MOPAC internal coordinates of N, CA, C and O (Angstrom, degrees):
PM7 1SCF
backbone

  N    0.0000 0     0.00 0     0.00 0    0    0    0
  C    1.4372 1     0.00 0     0.00 0    1    0    0
  C    1.5270 1   108.34 1     0.00 0    2    1    0
  O    1.2310 1   120.90 1   -46.65 1    3    2    1
  N    1.3087 1   115.89 1   133.35 1    3    2    1
  C    1.4592 1   121.15 1  -179.43 1    5    3    2
  C    1.5191 1   108.78 1   -98.44 1    6    5    3
  O    1.2310 1   120.40 1   -44.94 1    7    6    5
  N    1.3128 1   116.84 1   135.06 1    7    6    5
  C    1.4643 1   121.47 1   177.31 1    9    7    6
  C    1.5151 1   108.70 1  -130.70 1   10    9    7
  O    1.2310 1   121.02 1   -33.38 1   11   10    9
  N    1.3118 1   115.65 1   146.62 1   11   10    9
  C    1.4580 1   120.56 1   177.34 1   13   11   10
  C    1.5146 1   109.29 1   -69.72 1   14   13   11
  O    1.2310 1   120.30 1   -44.12 1   15   14   13
  N    1.3047 1   117.04 1   135.88 1   15   14   13
  C    1.4565 1   122.25 1  -179.94 1   17   15   14
  C    1.5237 1   109.07 1   -96.52 1   18   17   15
  O    1.2310 1   120.77 1   -41.83 1   19   18   17
  N    1.3208 1   116.13 1   138.17 1   19   18   17
  C    1.4637 1   120.75 1   177.98 1   21   19   18
  C    1.5183 1   108.39 1   -57.86 1   22   21   19
  O    1.2310 1   120.19 1   -51.27 1   23   22   21
  N    1.3038 1   117.24 1   128.73 1   23   22   21
  C    1.4679 1   121.36 1  -170.01 1   25   23   22
  C    1.5146 1   113.89 1   -68.98 1   26   25   23
  O    1.2310 1   118.48 1   157.44 1   27   26   25
  N    1.3163 1   120.51 1   -22.56 1   27   26   25
  C    1.4649 1   120.77 1   179.83 1   29   27   26
  C    1.5229 1   112.46 1   -87.96 1   30   29   27
  O    1.2310 1   120.42 1   131.58 1   31   30   29
  N    1.3065 1   116.80 1   -48.42 1   31   30   29
  C    1.4631 1   120.05 1  -172.94 1   33   31   30
  C    1.5162 1   113.37 1   -94.15 1   34   33   31
  O    1.2310 1   119.85 1   163.89 1   35   34   33
  N    1.3178 1   117.88 1   -16.11 1   35   34   33
  C    1.4526 1   120.19 1  -176.10 1   37   35   34
  C    1.5211 1   112.56 1    78.94 1   38   37   35
  O    1.2310 1   119.98 1  -172.67 1   39   38   37
  N    1.3299 1   117.65 1     7.33 1   39   38   37
  C    1.4599 1   122.40 1   179.46 1   41   39   38
  C    1.5256 1   109.86 1  -119.94 1   42   41   39
  O    1.2310 1   121.21 1   -19.42 1   43   42   41
  N    1.3192 1   115.28 1   160.58 1   43   42   41
  C    1.4591 1   119.39 1   177.60 1   45   43   42
  C    1.5257 1   110.19 1   -74.52 1   46   45   43
  O    1.2310 1   121.15 1   -35.07 1   47   46   45
  N    1.3132 1   115.40 1   144.93 1   47   46   45
  C    1.4602 1   120.96 1   174.44 1   49   47   46
  C    1.5362 1   108.35 1   -73.59 1   50   49   47
  O    1.2310 1   119.67 1   -16.14 1   51   50   49
  N    1.3322 1   118.24 1   163.86 1   51   50   49
  C    1.4685 1   119.93 1   176.62 1   53   51   50
  C    1.5335 1   112.84 1   -56.97 1   54   53   51
  O    1.2310 1   120.14 1   141.63 1   55   54   53
  N    1.3249 1   117.34 1   -38.37 1   55   54   53
  C    1.4606 1   119.43 1   178.31 1   57   55   54
  C    1.5280 1   110.96 1   -65.81 1   58   57   55
  O    1.2310 1   120.06 1   138.97 1   59   58   57
  N    1.3223 1   117.48 1   -41.03 1   59   58   57
  C    1.4637 1   120.38 1   177.41 1   61   59   58
  C    1.5275 1   110.62 1   -62.99 1   62   61   59
  O    1.2310 1   120.18 1   139.61 1   63   62   61
  N    1.3152 1   117.26 1   -40.39 1   63   62   61
  C    1.4657 1   120.79 1   177.32 1   65   63   62
  C    1.5284 1   110.58 1   -62.05 1   66   65   63
  O    1.2310 1   120.47 1   138.62 1   67   66   65
  N    1.3341 1   116.70 1   -41.38 1   67   66   65
  C    1.4657 1   120.72 1   178.15 1   69   67   66
  C    1.5242 1   110.62 1   -63.70 1   70   69   67
  O    1.2310 1   120.17 1   140.73 1   71   70   69
  N    1.3155 1   117.27 1   -39.27 1   71   70   69
  C    1.4703 1   120.93 1   179.15 1   73   71   70
  C    1.5324 1   111.38 1   -65.94 1   74   73   71
  O    1.2310 1   120.13 1   142.32 1   75   74   73
  N    1.3161 1   117.36 1   -37.68 1   75   74   73
  C    1.4661 1   120.47 1   176.10 1   77   75   74
  C    1.5286 1   109.30 1   -61.50 1   78   77   75
  O    1.2310 1   120.20 1   135.17 1   79   78   77
  N    1.3366 1   117.22 1   -44.83 1   79   78   77
  C    1.4701 1   120.64 1   178.46 1   81   79   78
  C    1.5333 1   110.82 1   -64.52 1   82   81   79
  O    1.2310 1   120.08 1   143.63 1   83   82   81
  N    1.3394 1   117.44 1   -36.37 1   83   82   81
  C    1.4586 1   120.49 1   177.31 1   85   83   82
  C    1.5322 1   110.59 1   -63.05 1   86   85   83
  O    1.2310 1   120.48 1   137.11 1   87   86   85
  N    1.3257 1   116.68 1   -42.89 1   87   86   85
  C    1.4645 1   119.67 1   178.26 1   89   87   86
  C    1.5223 1   111.50 1   -65.42 1   90   89   87
  O    1.2310 1   119.92 1   144.50 1   91   90   89
  N    1.3298 1   117.76 1   -35.50 1   91   90   89
  C    1.4695 1   121.11 1   175.22 1   93   91   90
  C    1.5287 1   110.32 1   -64.50 1   94   93   91
  O    1.2310 1   120.38 1   140.18 1   95   94   93
  N    1.3344 1   116.89 1   -39.82 1   95   94   93
  C    1.4651 1   120.58 1   177.68 1   97   95   94
  C    1.5229 1   111.33 1   -66.29 1   98   97   95
  O    1.2310 1   120.62 1   141.59 1   99   98   97
  N    1.3174 1   116.42 1   -38.41 1   99   98   97
  C    1.4678 1   119.92 1   177.66 1  101   99   98
  C    1.5325 1   110.62 1   -65.72 1  102  101   99
  O    1.2310 1   120.60 1   138.73 1  103  102  101
  N    1.3198 1   116.47 1   -41.27 1  103  102  101
  C    1.4622 1   120.03 1   177.57 1  105  103  102
  C    1.5297 1   110.43 1   -61.79 1  106  105  103
  O    1.2310 1   120.47 1   137.82 1  107  106  105
  N    1.3392 1   116.72 1   -42.18 1  107  106  105
  C    1.4657 1   120.37 1   177.51 1  109  107  106
  C    1.5276 1   109.81 1   -59.61 1  110  109  107
  O    1.2310 1   120.43 1   135.59 1  111  110  109
  N    1.3334 1   116.79 1   -44.41 1  111  110  109
  C    1.4600 1   120.72 1   179.76 1  113  111  110
  C    1.5247 1   110.97 1   -61.57 1  114  113  111
  O    1.2310 1   120.00 1   135.84 1  115  114  113
  N    1.3146 1   117.60 1   -44.16 1  115  114  113
  C    1.4671 1   120.89 1   177.14 1  117  115  114
  C    1.5277 1   111.09 1   -58.45 1  118  117  115
  O    1.2310 1   120.70 1   137.74 1  119  118  117
  N    1.3321 1   116.26 1   -42.26 1  119  118  117
  C    1.4672 1   121.16 1  -178.13 1  121  119  118
  C    1.5285 1   112.75 1   -70.75 1  122  121  119
  O    1.2310 1   119.91 1   156.37 1  123  122  121
  N    1.3181 1   117.79 1   -23.63 1  123  122  121
  C    1.4643 1   122.03 1  -173.11 1  125  123  122
  C    1.5238 1   113.71 1  -119.71 1  126  125  123
  O    1.2310 1   120.40 1  -161.88 1  127  126  125
  N    1.3269 1   116.84 1    18.12 1  127  126  125
  C    1.4623 1   120.13 1  -172.38 1  129  127  126
  C    1.5265 1   112.84 1   -61.49 1  130  129  127
  O    1.2310 1   119.14 1   145.27 1  131  130  129
  N    1.3170 1   119.24 1   -34.73 1  131  130  129
  C    1.4706 1   120.35 1  -179.77 1  133  131  130
  C    1.5278 1   110.76 1   -63.55 1  134  133  131
  O    1.2310 1   120.17 1   136.10 1  135  134  133
  N    1.3225 1   117.27 1   -43.90 1  135  134  133
  C    1.4688 1   120.88 1   178.23 1  137  135  134
  C    1.5232 1   111.06 1   -66.81 1  138  137  135
  O    1.2310 1   120.51 1   139.79 1  139  138  137
  N    1.3227 1   116.62 1   -40.21 1  139  138  137
  C    1.4645 1   120.68 1   179.40 1  141  139  138
  C    1.5250 1   109.73 1   -63.01 1  142  141  139
  O    1.2310 1   120.16 1   136.57 1  143  142  141
  N    1.3202 1   117.30 1   -43.43 1  143  142  141
  C    1.4650 1   119.92 1   178.71 1  145  143  142
  C    1.5208 1   111.66 1   -63.84 1  146  145  143
  O    1.2310 1   120.41 1   139.54 1  147  146  145
  N    1.3045 1   116.81 1   -40.46 1  147  146  145
  C    1.4660 1   120.24 1   179.98 1  149  147  146
  C    1.5341 1   110.78 1   -63.36 1  150  149  147
  O    1.2310 1   120.59 1   137.14 1  151  150  149
  N    1.3253 1   116.47 1   -42.86 1  151  150  149
  C    1.4653 1   121.09 1  -172.84 1  153  151  150
  C    1.5295 1   114.65 1   -89.03 1  154  153  151
  O    1.2310 1   119.94 1   158.43 1  155  154  153
  N    1.3504 1   117.72 1   -21.57 1  155  154  153
  C    1.4665 1   120.34 1  -171.51 1  157  155  154
  C    1.5239 1   113.93 1  -131.82 1  158  157  155
  O    1.2310 1   119.61 1  -154.05 1  159  158  157
  N    1.3242 1   118.35 1    25.95 1  159  158  157
  C    1.4688 1   120.86 1  -179.61 1  161  159  158
  C    1.5289 1   110.52 1   -55.18 1  162  161  159
  O    1.2310 1   121.21 1   -43.51 1  163  162  161
  N    1.3224 1   115.29 1   136.49 1  163  162  161
  C    1.4696 1   123.87 1   179.36 1  165  163  162
  C    1.5250 1   113.86 1    65.72 1  166  165  163
  O    1.2310 1   120.02 1  -157.94 1  167  166  165
  N    1.3075 1   117.57 1    22.06 1  167  166  165
  C    1.4685 1   122.67 1   177.03 1  169  167  166
  C    1.5271 1   109.36 1  -119.31 1  170  169  167
  O    1.2310 1   121.25 1   -22.24 1  171  170  169
  N    1.3128 1   115.21 1   157.76 1  171  170  169
  C    1.4581 1   121.73 1   167.01 1  173  171  170
  C    1.5226 1   107.20 1   -87.22 1  174  173  171
  O    1.2310 1   120.25 1   -41.78 1  175  174  173
  N    1.3266 1   117.13 1   138.22 1  175  174  173
  C    1.4614 1   121.08 1   175.92 1  177  175  174
  C    1.5246 1   109.54 1  -130.04 1  178  177  175
  O    1.2310 1   121.66 1   -24.44 1  179  178  177
  N    1.3243 1   114.43 1   155.56 1  179  178  177
  C    1.4598 1   122.02 1   171.77 1  181  179  178
  C    1.5189 1   107.07 1  -124.88 1  182  181  179
  O    1.2310 1   120.93 1   -44.20 1  183  182  181
  N    1.3265 1   115.82 1   135.80 1  183  182  181
  C    1.4575 1   121.87 1   178.63 1  185  183  182
  C    1.5199 1   108.47 1  -111.09 1  186  185  183
  O    1.2310 1   120.90 1   -54.52 1  187  186  185
  N    1.3312 1   115.89 1   125.48 1  187  186  185
  C    1.4681 1   123.88 1   174.02 1  189  187  186
  C    1.5197 1   107.55 1  -139.43 1  190  189  187
  O    1.2310 1   120.55 1   -34.89 1  191  190  189
  N    1.3048 1   116.56 1   145.11 1  191  190  189
  C    1.4709 1   121.51 1   178.12 1  193  191  190
  C    1.5241 1   111.67 1    53.62 1  194  193  191
  O    1.2310 1   121.31 1  -142.58 1  195  194  193
  N    1.3236 1   115.09 1    37.42 1  195  194  193
  C    1.4605 1   122.99 1   177.05 1  197  195  194
  C    1.5304 1   113.09 1    58.12 1  198  197  195
  O    1.2310 1   121.18 1  -139.36 1  199  198  197
  N    1.3231 1   115.35 1    40.64 1  199  198  197
  C    1.4618 1   121.14 1   174.31 1  201  199  198
  C    1.5298 1   108.95 1  -158.64 1  202  201  199
  O    1.2310 1   120.85 1   -18.09 1  203  202  201
  N    1.3227 1   115.97 1   161.91 1  203  202  201
  C    1.4608 1   120.21 1   175.19 1  205  203  202
  C    1.5243 1   107.10 1   -72.62 1  206  205  203
  O    1.2310 1   120.55 1   -59.70 1  207  206  205
  N    1.3145 1   116.55 1   120.30 1  207  206  205
  C    1.4688 1   120.01 1  -179.64 1  209  207  206
  C    1.5179 1   111.79 1  -100.62 1  210  209  207
  O    1.2310 1   120.20 1   161.92 1  211  210  209
  N    1.3337 1   117.22 1   -18.08 1  211  210  209
  C    1.4611 1   120.72 1   179.56 1  213  211  210
  C    1.5169 1   109.49 1  -159.77 1  214  213  211
  O    1.2310 1   121.35 1   -30.93 1  215  214  213
  N    1.3233 1   115.02 1   149.07 1  215  214  213
  C    1.4607 1   121.18 1   172.11 1  217  215  214
  C    1.5227 1   107.72 1  -145.80 1  218  217  215
  O    1.2310 1   120.92 1   -32.67 1  219  218  217
  N    1.3193 1   115.85 1   147.33 1  219  218  217
  C    1.4622 1   120.99 1  -178.65 1  221  219  218
  C    1.5225 1   109.37 1  -165.31 1  222  221  219
  O    1.2310 1   121.51 1   -11.98 1  223  222  221
  N    1.3112 1   114.71 1   168.02 1  223  222  221
  C    1.4626 1   120.06 1   177.01 1  225  223  222
  C    1.5195 1   111.88 1   -75.87 1  226  225  223
  O    1.2310 1   120.58 1   155.36 1  227  226  225
  N    1.3317 1   116.50 1   -24.64 1  227  226  225
  C    1.4640 1   120.50 1  -175.95 1  229  227  226
  C    1.5237 1   110.86 1  -123.08 1  230  229  227
  O    1.2310 1   121.38 1   -39.20 1  231  230  229
  N    1.3286 1   114.96 1   140.80 1  231  230  229
  C    1.4691 1   121.59 1  -178.81 1  233  231  230
  C    1.5323 1   113.61 1   -57.67 1  234  233  231
  O    1.2310 1   118.47 1   137.14 1  235  234  233
  N    1.3300 1   120.53 1   -42.86 1  235  234  233
  C    1.4715 1   119.29 1  -178.47 1  237  235  234
  C    1.5310 1   113.56 1   -57.80 1  238  237  235
  O    1.2310 1   120.28 1   147.41 1  239  238  237
  N    1.3287 1   117.06 1   -32.59 1  239  238  237
  C    1.4622 1   120.09 1   178.48 1  241  239  238
  C    1.5294 1   111.13 1   -66.82 1  242  241  239
  O    1.2310 1   120.51 1   139.36 1  243  242  241
  N    1.3119 1   116.63 1   -40.64 1  243  242  241
  C    1.4654 1   121.06 1   179.34 1  245  243  242
  C    1.5253 1   109.69 1   -70.29 1  246  245  243
  O    1.2310 1   120.58 1   137.92 1  247  246  245
  N    1.3034 1   116.49 1   -42.08 1  247  246  245
  C    1.4606 1   121.54 1   178.53 1  249  247  246
  C    1.5283 1   110.87 1   -58.81 1  250  249  247
  O    1.2310 1   120.33 1   136.48 1  251  250  249
  N    1.3112 1   116.98 1   -43.52 1  251  250  249
  C    1.4628 1   121.31 1   179.39 1  253  251  250
  C    1.5289 1   111.62 1   -62.76 1  254  253  251
  O    1.2310 1   120.15 1   142.89 1  255  254  253
  N    1.3106 1   117.32 1   -37.11 1  255  254  253
  C    1.4631 1   121.26 1  -178.66 1  257  255  254
  C    1.5264 1   112.47 1   -66.00 1  258  257  255
  O    1.2310 1   120.18 1   152.91 1  259  258  257
  N    1.3189 1   117.26 1   -27.09 1  259  258  257
  C    1.4677 1   121.64 1  -178.77 1  261  259  258
  C    1.5246 1   111.25 1   -74.06 1  262  261  259
  O    1.2310 1   120.34 1   150.26 1  263  262  261
  N    1.3068 1   116.95 1   -29.74 1  263  262  261
  C    1.4653 1   120.88 1   177.83 1  265  263  262
  C    1.5150 1   112.49 1    64.89 1  266  265  263
  O    1.2310 1   120.46 1    48.26 1  267  266  265
  N    1.3270 1   116.72 1  -131.74 1  267  266  265
  C    1.4671 1   121.49 1  -174.89 1  269  267  266
  C    1.5260 1   113.43 1   -86.70 1  270  269  267
  O    1.2310 1   119.67 1  -168.33 1  271  270  269
  N    1.3198 1   118.23 1    11.67 1  271  270  269
  C    1.4709 1   121.52 1  -179.50 1  273  271  270
  C    1.5330 1   111.59 1  -103.94 1  274  273  271
  O    1.2310 1   121.01 1  -150.16 1  275  274  273
  N    1.3015 1   115.68 1    29.84 1  275  274  273
  C    1.4594 1   122.17 1  -175.71 1  277  275  274
  C    1.5257 1   112.94 1   -56.72 1  278  277  275
  O    1.2310 1   119.91 1   140.19 1  279  278  277
  N    1.3380 1   117.79 1   -39.81 1  279  278  277
  C    1.4686 1   121.07 1  -175.52 1  281  279  278
  C    1.5238 1   113.39 1   -66.89 1  282  281  279
  O    1.2310 1   119.56 1   160.50 1  283  282  281
  N    1.3266 1   118.45 1   -19.50 1  283  282  281
  C    1.4621 1   119.55 1  -177.90 1  285  283  282
  C    1.5263 1   113.28 1  -108.04 1  286  285  283
  O    1.2310 1   120.13 1   176.65 1  287  286  285
  N    1.3103 1   117.35 1    -3.35 1  287  286  285
  C    1.4626 1   121.32 1  -178.22 1  289  287  286
  C    1.5248 1   111.60 1   -84.88 1  290  289  287
  O    1.2310 1   121.54 1   -26.59 1  291  290  289
  N    1.3194 1   114.66 1   153.41 1  291  290  289
  C    1.4600 1   122.43 1   172.12 1  293  291  290
  C    1.5235 1   106.49 1  -117.39 1  294  293  291
  O    1.2310 1   120.53 1   -50.10 1  295  294  293
  N    1.3291 1   116.59 1   129.90 1  295  294  293
  C    1.4597 1   122.77 1  -179.31 1  297  295  294
  C    1.5212 1   109.33 1  -113.35 1  298  297  295
  O    1.2310 1   121.03 1   -36.81 1  299  298  297
  N    1.3287 1   115.64 1   143.19 1  299  298  297
  C    1.4599 1   119.81 1  -179.71 1  301  299  298
  C    1.5180 1   109.66 1  -152.79 1  302  301  299
  O    1.2310 1   121.04 1   -44.57 1  303  302  301
  N    1.3178 1   115.62 1   135.43 1  303  302  301
  C    1.4672 1   121.22 1   166.93 1  305  303  302
  C    1.5140 1   104.30 1   -90.20 1  306  305  303
  O    1.2310 1   120.25 1   -68.50 1  307  306  305
  N    1.3099 1   117.13 1   111.50 1  307  306  305
  C    1.4636 1   122.19 1  -172.13 1  309  307  306
  C    1.5275 1   109.09 1   -78.46 1  310  309  307
  O    1.2310 1   120.48 1   -60.00 1  311  310  309
  N    1.3225 1   116.68 1   120.00 1  311  310  309
  C    1.4667 1   119.50 1   179.35 1  313  311  310
  C    1.5279 1   111.29 1   -80.07 1  314  313  311
  O    1.2310 1   121.29 1   -18.74 1  315  314  313
  N    1.3157 1   115.14 1   161.26 1  315  314  313
  C    1.4621 1   119.64 1   170.28 1  317  315  314
  C    1.5174 1   107.92 1   -78.13 1  318  317  315
  O    1.2310 1   120.76 1   -21.80 1  319  318  317
  N    1.3031 1   116.15 1   158.20 1  319  318  317
  C    1.4471 1   120.22 1   177.33 1  321  319  318
  C    1.5138 1   111.80 1    81.27 1  322  321  319
  O    1.2310 1   121.61 1     4.41 1  323  322  321
  N    1.2987 1   114.53 1  -175.59 1  323  322  321
  C    1.4578 1   121.22 1  -174.32 1  325  323  322
  C    1.5265 1   111.31 1   -89.89 1  326  325  323
  O    1.2310 1   121.00 1   -41.28 1  327  326  325
  N    1.3201 1   115.69 1   138.72 1  327  326  325
  C    1.4600 1   121.14 1   172.08 1  329  327  326
  C    1.5202 1   106.71 1   -90.03 1  330  329  327
  O    1.2310 1   120.40 1   -53.64 1  331  330  329
  N    1.3128 1   116.84 1   126.36 1  331  330  329
  C    1.4601 1   121.64 1  -172.75 1  333  331  330
  C    1.5186 1   113.53 1   -70.03 1  334  333  331
  O    1.2310 1   120.05 1   152.40 1  335  334  333
  N    1.3332 1   117.51 1   -27.60 1  335  334  333
  C    1.4632 1   120.27 1  -178.30 1  337  335  334
  C    1.5217 1   108.66 1  -145.76 1  338  337  335
  O    1.2310 1   120.25 1   -18.00 1  339  338  337
  N    1.3284 1   117.14 1   162.00 1  339  338  337
  C    1.4702 1   119.24 1   179.84 1  341  339  338
  C    1.5192 1   111.49 1   -58.42 1  342  341  339
  O    1.2310 1   121.22 1   -27.27 1  343  342  341
  N    1.3034 1   115.27 1   152.73 1  343  342  341
  C    1.4614 1   122.18 1  -178.69 1  345  343  342
  C    1.5058 1   110.42 1   -76.64 1  346  345  343
  O    1.2310 1   120.10 1   180.00 1  347  346  345

């Protein structure tokens, strides 16, 4: 995965690091969408650290569970049935 490097220090900023983790979480979700749909149909889910960290019927409950890691989380309302292509 390629990430933009902070032009002064040569390192990624905290926000850039969070975005890299968010993309890793999205990739995990794409790779595991069939299992997520089976286990969490009609629920809101949040993915952190390449796993489901919260699920609930309402988005605010899932959002609250993520806390201060909002920039790296992936949120999804899981539909019933099969998703034809990765999210």
